[in-house]
N, C-alpha and C positions, 0 to 999 in steps of 0.2 A: 450198631446203630441203639444208642438210649432207652432204655425198659421203657421212659416217661413217652419218648412217638412211638412207642410199640403197641402203647397200652391203648396212646390217642387210638392208634387204626386199629386193634381191638374194639375200643369200646365203642368208636366210630360204626362198628361191625357189630355189635349188637344190639347202639342203639334202631340200627335198618331193619334187626326182627322182631322190633316191635312197633315201625312206620307211624303210624298214627293213634295205636296207642298208648296213651299217658297212661295210665293206671300201669295197665302190664311193666308198661315199665320200669317206674318208682316200685313197682313189688316187686322186681331184681337187686337191690340197693341192699336188702337181710341179708340175701342172704348171702351179696360181695361184700358186704361187712363180713363176717361172715368164716369169708373166703382172707379178707383182711389178718380176721385178726389169728385167722395161725401162722404168715406171717412173725407173727410176734414173740414165739413162741422157740427162744433159738434153735432147740431140738427137733421139732419139724419142719424147721423153718429149712436146713440143713437136708430133711429128707425130701425135701422139696425143691431142690433147687444143687441138689446134689445128680450134675449128668449120671455115677454109677449108679446112682435108686431107680429100680425098677419100675418103668411106668407103670405095670398095675400095680402097688405100693403106692408109688402118687395119685395115681385116681382111685384108688380105695378111700385114701385120706379126705378128696374133694370133695370125694361122695358123702362121705359122712357130712362132712361137714355143711353138705345140701340138704341131704335130706335132718336134717336138724330144724335147715330155717325155711322147710315146706317150699325149699325152691324148686319153680316147673319146671319140666319139661324141656320145651328150649335150649331156657340155662343149663339142667344136666348137659345134655348133648354142645352145646355152647363149650362147657369148661372141658370135657373130654374131648375137644377141638385140639383145642390150648393142650393141651397135656401130649396128645397126638404130634402134634406141629415142635414140641421141645419148648413150648418155651413158656413154662410152668411161671417163672419168674416173676412174667408179665404180671399175673395174677396177684399179683400184691398192692402195684395201685391200679389198680383197674378198679377200686370199688369209686379212689378219691377221682379216677378221671368222666368216671361212667356218669357220675356223681354232677358233677361240673357240669359237664352237659348239656342234662336236665334241667342241672337250672338253667343256665344256656340259652336253654328252648323258651322255657318258662321268662326271660327275663326279672331272673330272681338274682341278685348280685348280693353279700356273707360281706358283714359290716360289723364291724370286733369296735367295740366304745372302751375305754379304757379311762378309768375315773382315781380321785382319789377317795371318793365312800358308796356304796351301791348303792345303786338307783331304782330308784319303785321302775315296777313297769310304766304307771303314765309319763314319766321322764325317760325310758324308753321311747318307749310311742310318739310321742314327741315330738322328740329327737330324729328320732328316723324320717317322721310327715314332713319333718324342716327337711330330710335330706331327701327326698322324696321328691318333693320343687325340683329340684335341683337334678332333675334325673327321672329317667322312665320307667329306670326299672322299681321293682320291686325288691326290696331293703329291707332286710330278713339279720338283726342286732343280734351282737352274741354280747356283754357286758365281761372284761374283769376288772379288777382291779389293783392299781398301784400309789400306796402312798403314799411316794416317792415323788408324783407327780403332784405334792400339797393345795390342787383346789383346781377346779377346772374338768378337760377331760381333751383326747383323741381319738378319735377315729379313723381306722383302717380300714379301708377299702381297697383291694387289689393290691393296686403297689400305691394309691394312694392316700397320701397320711395330710388328715384337719388335724394340726398341734393347738388348744386351747387352753393347754396348760398355764397351770400359776408359776408351774417351775418352767419353761421355756422363756415365756414373760420377763423374769426375773435373770435368765443369765442372758436374755437378751439387754435389758435395763443396763447391767453390770455392766456385760462388752460395752453398752454404749456409753457409759460412763467413763472403763479406763482409757479408748480412746483417747 
């Protein structure tokens, strides 16, 4: 079974620990992020995913990260259970999966707005308000700049993309002119 599927199961279990306590569930994001960041360091990742490394060492490394990020006792016990079950590699994806589940529960959708120049906060707000009219979701936009699109913008939400860039329009006109 893929790590993503297993991570999804563990994220659901963690979400059940906090039932209707969304504030408590959200408080787990920082400690889970700290754990995920451990996997970005190659030497630490090798220790955590190695089947020959002692479980006590893995528990100590993770406990240190949880302590530094002020994790609560429920999360500490949860992570200890994951280690005991031999599923430490799942922790690498747990933050992303758990965060996605919290967003789904609250109806939050993350969008990426790509533009040729940096947009003002007012322009981003206006764009997200326009997107909200066609969706019941609460859209949170993150902006990136890509000068190669020449003008306009591209909005990416999940697997969907709205491309209103000048580059795409010029390419479409050129393609139609050749045919």
